[in-house]
DSSP file (Angstrom, degrees, kcal/mol; ACC not computed):
  #  RESIDUE AA STRUCTURE BP1 BP2  ACC     N-H-->O    O-->H-N    N-H-->O    O-->H-N    TCO  KAPPA ALPHA  PHI   PSI    X-CA   Y-CA   Z-CA
    1    1 A M              0   0    0      0, 0.0     0, 0.0     0, 0.0     0, 0.0   0.000 360.0 360.0 360.0 171.5   99.7  119.8  123.1
    2    2 A D        -     0   0    0      1,-0.0     0, 0.0     0, 0.0     0, 0.0   0.431 360.0-115.0 -91.7   0.5   97.8  116.6  123.1
    3    3 A G  S    S+     0   0    0      1,-0.1    -1,-0.0     4,-0.0     0, 0.0   0.473 100.1  85.8  83.6  -1.2   98.5  115.9  126.7
    4    4 A H  S >  S-     0   0    0      0, 0.0     3,-0.7     0, 0.0    -1,-0.1   0.181 104.2-107.1-118.6  15.9  100.6  112.8  126.0
    5    5 A G  T 3  S-     0   0    0      1,-0.2     0, 0.0     2,-0.1     0, 0.0   0.876  83.7 -43.6  66.1  37.0  104.0  114.5  125.5
    6    6 A G  T 3> S+     0   0    0      3,-0.0     4,-2.1     4,-0.0    -1,-0.2   0.520 103.2 128.0  86.9   3.7  104.0  113.9  121.7
    7    7 A Q  H <>  +     0   0    0     -3,-0.7     4,-2.8     1,-0.2     5,-0.2   0.866  69.4  56.5 -62.5 -35.4  102.7  110.4  121.9
    8    8 A G  H  > S+     0   0    0      1,-0.2     4,-2.1     2,-0.2    -1,-0.2   0.910 109.0  45.2 -64.4 -41.9  100.0  111.1  119.4
    9    9 A R  H  > S+     0   0    0      2,-0.2     4,-2.4     1,-0.2    -1,-0.2   0.897 113.7  49.7 -68.7 -39.0  102.4  112.3  116.8
   10   10 A R  H  X S+     0   0    0     -4,-2.1     4,-2.5     2,-0.2    -2,-0.2   0.926 110.6  49.8 -63.0 -45.1  104.7  109.4  117.4
   11   11 A A  H  X S+     0   0    0     -4,-2.8     4,-2.3     1,-0.2    -2,-0.2   0.917 112.2  48.1 -60.7 -43.1  101.9  106.9  117.1
   12   12 A Q  H  X S+     0   0    0     -4,-2.1     4,-2.5     1,-0.2    -1,-0.2   0.889 110.2  51.8 -64.8 -38.8  100.7  108.5  113.8
   13   13 A A  H  X S+     0   0    0     -4,-2.4     4,-2.4     2,-0.2    -2,-0.2   0.886 109.7  49.9 -65.4 -37.6  104.3  108.5  112.5
   14   14 A E  H  X S+     0   0    0     -4,-2.5     4,-2.2     2,-0.2    -2,-0.2   0.903 111.0  48.9 -66.0 -41.1  104.5  104.8  113.3
   15   15 A R  H  X S+     0   0    0     -4,-2.3     4,-2.4     2,-0.2    -2,-0.2   0.909 111.6  49.8 -64.4 -41.0  101.2  104.1  111.6
   16   16 A D  H  X S+     0   0    0     -4,-2.5     4,-2.5     2,-0.2    -2,-0.2   0.910 110.2  50.3 -62.6 -42.3  102.4  106.0  108.5
   17   17 A A  H  X S+     0   0    0     -4,-2.4     4,-2.4     1,-0.2    -2,-0.2   0.904 110.7  49.2 -63.2 -40.4  105.7  104.1  108.5
   18   18 A I  H  X S+     0   0    0     -4,-2.2     4,-2.6     2,-0.2    -2,-0.2   0.917 110.8  50.8 -64.6 -42.6  103.8  100.8  108.6
   19   19 A T  H  X S+     0   0    0     -4,-2.4     4,-2.4     1,-0.2    -2,-0.2   0.929 111.6  47.2 -61.2 -46.0  101.5  101.9  105.8
   20   20 A V  H  X S+     0   0    0     -4,-2.5     4,-2.7     1,-0.2    -1,-0.2   0.909 112.2  50.3 -62.8 -42.0  104.4  102.9  103.6
   21   21 A E  H  X S+     0   0    0     -4,-2.4     4,-2.7     2,-0.2    -2,-0.2   0.906 110.2  49.3 -65.7 -41.0  106.2   99.6  104.3
   22   22 A I  H  X S+     0   0    0     -4,-2.6     4,-2.4     2,-0.2    -1,-0.2   0.917 112.0  49.3 -63.8 -42.2  103.1   97.6  103.5
   23   23 A G  H  X S+     0   0    0     -4,-2.4     4,-2.5     2,-0.2     5,-0.2   0.923 111.8  48.2 -60.8 -45.1  102.8   99.5  100.2
   24   24 A Y  H  X S+     0   0    0     -4,-2.7     4,-2.8     1,-0.2     5,-0.3   0.925 111.0  51.7 -61.8 -44.9  106.4   99.0   99.4
   25   25 A A  H  X S+     0   0    0     -4,-2.7     4,-1.8     1,-0.2    -1,-0.2   0.906 113.0  44.0 -58.6 -43.8  106.1   95.2  100.2
   26   26 A L  H  X S+     0   0    0     -4,-2.4     4,-2.3     2,-0.2    -1,-0.2   0.918 116.1  45.8 -71.1 -42.0  103.1   94.8   97.9
   27   27 A V  H  X S+     0   0    0     -4,-2.5     4,-2.4     2,-0.2    -2,-0.2   0.933 115.1  45.8 -67.6 -45.4  104.4   96.8   95.0
   28   28 A S  H  X S+     0   0    0     -4,-2.8     4,-2.4    -5,-0.2    -1,-0.2   0.865 113.8  50.3 -67.9 -33.1  107.9   95.2   95.1
   29   29 A A  H  X S+     0   0    0     -4,-1.8     4,-2.4    -5,-0.3    -1,-0.2   0.900 109.8  49.7 -69.3 -40.0  106.3   91.8   95.4
   30   30 A A  H  X S+     0   0    0     -4,-2.3     4,-2.3     2,-0.2    -2,-0.2   0.915 112.2  48.5 -63.0 -42.6  104.0   92.4   92.4
   31   31 A F  H  X S+     0   0    0     -4,-2.4     4,-2.3     2,-0.2    -2,-0.2   0.931 112.2  48.0 -63.4 -45.5  107.0   93.6   90.3
   32   32 A A  H  X S+     0   0    0     -4,-2.4     4,-2.1     1,-0.2    -2,-0.2   0.895 112.3  49.6 -62.4 -40.4  109.1   90.5   91.3
   33   33 A A  H  X S+     0   0    0     -4,-2.4     4,-2.4     2,-0.2    -1,-0.2   0.887 110.1  50.6 -66.3 -38.3  106.1   88.2   90.5
   34   34 A A  H  X S+     0   0    0     -4,-2.3     4,-2.4     1,-0.2    -2,-0.2   0.895 109.5  51.0 -68.6 -38.0  105.6   89.9   87.1
   35   35 A V  H  X S+     0   0    0     -4,-2.3     4,-2.6     2,-0.2    -2,-0.2   0.909 110.2  49.7 -65.6 -39.2  109.3   89.5   86.3
   36   36 A V  H  X S+     0   0    0     -4,-2.1     4,-2.9     2,-0.2     5,-0.4   0.932 110.9  49.0 -65.2 -44.6  109.2   85.8   87.2
   37   37 A V  H  X>S+     0   0    0     -4,-2.4     4,-2.1     1,-0.2     5,-0.7   0.925 114.3  46.8 -59.4 -43.0  106.1   85.2   85.0
   38   38 A G  H  X5S+     0   0    0     -4,-2.4     4,-0.6     3,-0.2    -2,-0.2   0.893 115.4  45.1 -66.4 -39.4  107.9   87.0   82.2
   39   39 A A  H  <5S+     0   0    0     -4,-2.6    -2,-0.2    -5,-0.2    -1,-0.2   0.874 124.6  30.9 -73.0 -37.4  111.1   85.1   82.6
   40   40 A V  H  <5S+     0   0    0     -4,-2.9     4,-0.3    -5,-0.2    -3,-0.2   0.924 132.7  27.9 -87.3 -49.2  109.6   81.7   83.0
   41   41 A A  H  X5S+     0   0    0     -4,-2.1     4,-1.6    -5,-0.4     3,-0.3   0.645 102.5  83.7 -90.6 -16.1  106.4   81.8   80.8
   42   42 A G  H  X<S+     0   0    0     -5,-0.7     4,-2.2    -4,-0.6     3,-0.5   0.915  87.4  50.9 -54.8 -51.0  107.7   84.4   78.4
   43   43 A P  H  > S+     0   0    0      0, 0.0     4,-2.5     0, 0.0    -1,-0.2   0.860 108.5  53.6 -57.6 -34.5  109.6   82.1   76.1
   44   44 A A  H  4 S+     0   0    0     -4,-0.3     5,-0.4    -3,-0.3    -2,-0.2   0.850 113.3  43.2 -68.1 -31.7  106.5   79.9   75.8
   45   45 A L  H  < S+     0   0    0     -4,-1.6    -1,-0.2    -3,-0.5    -3,-0.1   0.784 120.1  41.2 -83.4 -28.0  104.4   82.9   74.8
   46   46 A L  H  < S+     0   0    0     -4,-2.2     2,-0.3    -5,-0.2    -2,-0.2   0.827 113.1  48.4 -88.0 -36.3  107.0   84.3   72.4
   47   47 A F  S  < S-     0   0    0     -4,-2.5     2,-1.4    -5,-0.3    -1,-0.0  -0.724  85.1-110.7-111.5 157.0  108.4   81.3   70.6
   48   48 A D        +     0   0    0     -2,-0.3    -4,-0.1    -3,-0.0    -3,-0.1  -0.692  51.7 171.3 -85.9  93.0  106.7   78.3   69.0
   49   49 A L        -     0   0    0     -2,-1.4    -5,-0.0    -5,-0.4     5,-0.0  -0.615  42.2 -82.6 -98.8 159.3  107.6   75.6   71.5
   50   50 A P     >  -     0   0    0      0, 0.0     4,-2.6     0, 0.0     5,-0.3  -0.290  48.6-108.0 -56.6 149.0  106.4   72.0   71.6
   51   51 A G  H  > S+     0   0    0      1,-0.2     4,-2.4     2,-0.2     5,-0.2   0.851 115.7  47.7 -50.3 -46.3  103.0   71.7   73.3
   52   52 A L  H  > S+     0   0    0      2,-0.2     4,-2.4     1,-0.2    -1,-0.2   0.908 112.8  48.0 -67.2 -40.6  104.3   70.0   76.5
   53   53 A A  H  > S+     0   0    0     -3,-0.3     4,-2.4     2,-0.2     5,-0.2   0.917 112.8  49.4 -63.0 -43.7  107.1   72.5   77.0
   54   54 A E  H  X S+     0   0    0     -4,-2.6     4,-2.1     1,-0.2     5,-0.2   0.922 111.8  48.4 -62.9 -43.5  104.8   75.4   76.4
   55   55 A T  H  X S+     0   0    0     -4,-2.4     4,-2.4    -5,-0.3    -2,-0.2   0.925 113.2  46.5 -63.2 -44.9  102.3   74.1   78.9
   56   56 A W  H  X S+     0   0    0     -4,-2.4     4,-2.6     2,-0.2    -1,-0.2   0.861 111.1  51.3 -69.1 -36.1  104.8   73.4   81.6
   57   57 A L  H  X S+     0   0    0     -4,-2.4     4,-2.2     2,-0.2    -1,-0.2   0.925 112.4  46.2 -66.6 -41.9  106.6   76.8   81.3
   58   58 A V  H  X S+     0   0    0     -4,-2.1     4,-2.1    -5,-0.2    -2,-0.2   0.930 115.2  46.3 -65.2 -45.2  103.3   78.6   81.5
   59   59 A R  H  X S+     0   0    0     -4,-2.4     4,-1.6    -5,-0.2     5,-0.2   0.903 110.9  52.7 -65.2 -40.5  102.2   76.6   84.5
   60   60 A A  H  X S+     0   0    0     -4,-2.6     4,-2.9     1,-0.2     5,-0.2   0.910 110.5  48.1 -62.1 -41.4  105.5   76.9   86.2
   61   61 A G  H  X S+     0   0    0     -4,-2.2     4,-1.9     1,-0.2    -1,-0.2   0.895 111.7  49.3 -62.9 -40.5  105.3   80.7   85.8
   62   62 A L  H  < S+     0   0    0     -4,-2.1    -1,-0.2     2,-0.2    -2,-0.2   0.721 115.8  43.6 -73.9 -21.1  101.8   80.8   87.2
   63   63 A V  H  X S+     0   0    0     -4,-1.6     4,-1.1    -5,-0.2    -2,-0.2   0.864 115.0  47.2 -86.7 -42.4  102.8   78.7   90.2
   64   64 A L  H  X S+     0   0    0     -4,-2.9     4,-2.7    -5,-0.2     5,-0.2   0.833 101.8  66.0 -70.6 -31.7  106.1   80.5   91.0
   65   65 A A  H  X S+     0   0    0     -4,-1.9     4,-2.7     1,-0.2    -1,-0.2   0.939 104.6  40.1 -59.6 -53.5  104.6   84.0   90.8
   66   66 A P  H  > S+     0   0    0      0, 0.0     4,-2.4     0, 0.0    -1,-0.2   0.846 115.2  53.9 -68.9 -29.2  102.3   83.8   93.8
   67   67 A V  H  X S+     0   0    0     -4,-1.1     4,-2.4     2,-0.2    -2,-0.2   0.945 112.0  43.5 -65.4 -46.3  104.9   81.9   95.8
   68   68 A L  H  X S+     0   0    0     -4,-2.7     4,-2.8     2,-0.2     5,-0.2   0.903 111.9  55.2 -63.2 -42.3  107.4   84.6   95.1
   69   69 A F  H  X S+     0   0    0     -4,-2.7     4,-2.3    -5,-0.2    -2,-0.2   0.945 111.4  43.2 -55.5 -51.0  104.8   87.3   95.8
   70   70 A A  H  X S+     0   0    0     -4,-2.4     4,-2.6     1,-0.2     5,-0.2   0.914 114.0  50.7 -64.2 -43.4  104.0   85.8   99.3
   71   71 A A  H  X S+     0   0    0     -4,-2.4     4,-2.6    -5,-0.2    -1,-0.2   0.910 111.7  48.0 -61.8 -42.1  107.7   85.3  100.1
   72   72 A R  H  X S+     0   0    0     -4,-2.8     4,-2.3     2,-0.2     5,-0.2   0.919 112.3  48.0 -65.2 -44.7  108.6   88.8   99.1
   73   73 A V  H  X S+     0   0    0     -4,-2.3     4,-2.3    -5,-0.2     5,-0.2   0.936 114.7  46.3 -61.1 -46.0  105.8   90.4  101.2
   74   74 A I  H  X S+     0   0    0     -4,-2.6     4,-2.5     1,-0.2     5,-0.2   0.932 112.2  49.6 -65.5 -44.3  106.6   88.3  104.2
   75   75 A S  H  X S+     0   0    0     -4,-2.6     4,-1.5    -5,-0.2    -1,-0.2   0.884 112.8  47.0 -65.5 -36.6  110.4   89.0  104.0
   76   76 A V  H  X S+     0   0    0     -4,-2.3     4,-1.3     1,-0.2    -1,-0.2   0.926 115.6  44.4 -67.9 -43.8  109.8   92.7  103.7
   77   77 A L  H  < S+     0   0    0     -4,-2.3    -2,-0.2    -5,-0.2    -1,-0.2   0.819 111.3  52.6 -74.4 -29.3  107.4   92.9  106.6
   78   78 A V  H  < S+     0   0    0     -4,-2.5    -1,-0.2    -5,-0.2    -2,-0.2   0.868 108.3  51.9 -70.7 -35.9  109.4   90.7  108.9
   79   79 A R  H  < S+     0   0    0     -4,-1.5     2,-0.7    -5,-0.2    -2,-0.2   0.815  98.7  76.3 -67.2 -30.6  112.4   92.9  108.3
   80   80 A F     <  +     0   0    0     -4,-1.3    -1,-0.1    -5,-0.1    -4,-0.0  -0.739  57.5 167.6 -87.6 117.5  110.4   96.0  109.2
   81   81 A R    >   -     0   0    0     -2,-0.7     3,-2.2     0, 0.0     4,-0.3  -0.944  32.5-130.4-131.0 111.3  109.9   96.2  112.9
   82   82 A P  T 3  S+     0   0    0      0, 0.0   -68,-0.0     0, 0.0    -2,-0.0  -0.355  94.4  19.6 -60.9 137.0  108.5   99.5  114.3
   83   83 A G  T 3  S+     0   0    0      2,-0.1     4,-0.1     3,-0.1   -69,-0.0   0.364  92.1 106.7  86.5  -5.6  110.5  100.8  117.1
   84   84 A A  S <  S+     0   0    0     -3,-2.2    -1,-0.0     2,-0.1    -4,-0.0   0.712  74.5  61.6 -76.3 -19.5  113.6   98.6  116.3
   85   85 A Q  S    S-     0   0    0     -4,-0.3    -2,-0.1     1,-0.0     2,-0.0  -0.821  95.9-106.4-106.9 146.3  115.4  101.7  115.0
   86   86 A P        -     0   0    0      0, 0.0     6,-0.1     0, 0.0    -2,-0.1  -0.391  25.1-125.4 -65.6 150.6  116.2  104.7  117.2
   87   87 A S  S    S+     0   0    0      1,-0.2     5,-0.1    -4,-0.1    -2,-0.0   0.765 101.4  40.9 -68.7 -24.0  114.1  107.8  116.5
   88   88 A Q  S >  S-     0   0    0      3,-0.4     3,-2.0     0, 0.0    -1,-0.2  -0.989  97.2-115.0-126.0 123.4  117.2  109.8  115.9
   89   89 A P  T 3  S+     0   0    0      0, 0.0     3,-0.1     0, 0.0    -2,-0.1  -0.253  99.9  24.7 -55.9 138.7  120.1  108.3  113.9
   90   90 A G  T 3  S+     0   0    0      1,-0.2     2,-0.6    -4,-0.0     0, 0.0   0.224  99.3  99.9  91.8 -13.2  123.2  107.9  115.9
   91   91 A R    <   +     0   0    0     -3,-2.0    -3,-0.4     1,-0.1    -1,-0.2  -0.927  34.9 161.0-109.4 117.7  121.4  107.7  119.2
   92   92 A T        +     0   0    0     -2,-0.6    -1,-0.1    -3,-0.1    -2,-0.0   0.547  41.5 100.9-113.9 -11.3  120.9  104.2  120.5
   93   93 A R  S >  S-     0   0    0      1,-0.1     3,-1.7     2,-0.0    -2,-0.0  -0.552  73.5-130.2 -75.2 141.4  120.2  104.7  124.2
   94   94 A P  T 3  S+     0   0    0      0, 0.0    -1,-0.1     0, 0.0    -3,-0.0   0.784 105.8  53.9 -61.8 -26.4  116.5  104.5  125.1
   95   95 A D  T 3         0   0    0      1,-0.2    -2,-0.0     0, 0.0    -3,-0.0   0.403 360.0 360.0 -91.6   6.2  116.7  107.8  127.1
   96   96 A S    <         0   0    0     -3,-1.7    -1,-0.2    -8,-0.0    -3,-0.0   0.489 360.0 360.0 -91.1 360.0  118.1  109.8  124.2
């Protein structure tokens, strides 16, 4: 054993869970940002729009994408709280 009653494995599992959650937050945020750029700026890139409309659509997409990216990352990471869930489903008492 590691002399800590399994604490080393639990700490490593928590670090792994945090790493996975950060990865999920970044990938899902990048996907959402790409969808917003495509939805907002896409018509300006696909169709022949008047100059001002094309400019504003592209700029709006490029402004909304990083805002959505940050909001998505923050919302995923705030929802994830290590230790907030019981280690075994169905057991909610601290001593179980």
